[in-house]
N, C-alpha and C positions, 0 to 999 in steps of 0.2 A: 378805501384804506382805513386800517384801524391800528392804533397803538394803545395797548391797555397797560397802564402803569399800576402795578399792584403793590409797590413799595411806598409806604406812607411818607417816609422822609423825602423821597424823591418827589412825590406829588406836592408836598408842602413847599419844598424849595422852588419848584417850577411855579407854583401858585404865588409865592412871595415875589419872585422875579417878575412875573406877569403884572402883579399889582404895582410894583415900583415903576415899571416901564409903561403902564397903561396899555398893555397889549394882551393878546389872547395867549392861552396856554400853548397852543400849536405854534404860534409865531416865535415865542421865546425858546421853545424846544428846538425848532428849526434853526434859529439863529445860533444857539449854543452849539448844536451839533455841527453846523457849518463851520464855525470858528475853530472847533477842536479838529475837525477833519482837515481844514486848511493848514493848521499848525503841524499836524502829524505829517501831511504831505511835504511840507517845507522841511521838516526834520529829516524825512526820508531822503529828500534831494540833497541835503547837506551831508548825509552819510553815503552818498553815491548809490542810492538804491538798496543799501544793505540794511538788514534788520539789526536790532540791538544784539540779538543772539549771535549773528554772524560776526559782528564787530568784536564782541567779547570773546568769541572762539578764536578769532585771528589774534587778538591781544594776548590771550592765554598761550597760544602757540609760540608767539614771539618772546614772551617773558619767562615761560617755564624753564628753558635752558639756563636762565640766570640763577635759578635757585637750586644749586647743586650741593649744598653743604649738609643736606639731610634734615634741616629744621622744617617744622610744619608751618603752615600759614599762621596759625595761632601763636606759635612761638615767635615768629617774626613780628607780629603785631604787638605782642606783649613786650617786646624789646623796646618799642617806641614810647611806651607810656609807663609812668610811675604807678606801681600797683596800689600804693597807699592813697594817692590823690586823684589818679585817673588823668593827670595832666601829662603833656609831652615831657620827656626827659630832656 
């Protein structure tokens, strides 16, 4: 098996992590990928197996009927914040 990392920043980050842990490049990549994979699987379980896209699509379908006065999303957002300061009204 081979994994060829051609991105200099990625390589340097892996190299730094390996040096800090006193481990090989392969082991720190494996550990990092395993941690992210476990976290993503956990998040997927929390979402009942639904992707973020599916969740947002459902949310949009539920909330779209609430916005019936003809204002755009941008107009609604601008209504929340003071134009001069950018702070909430």
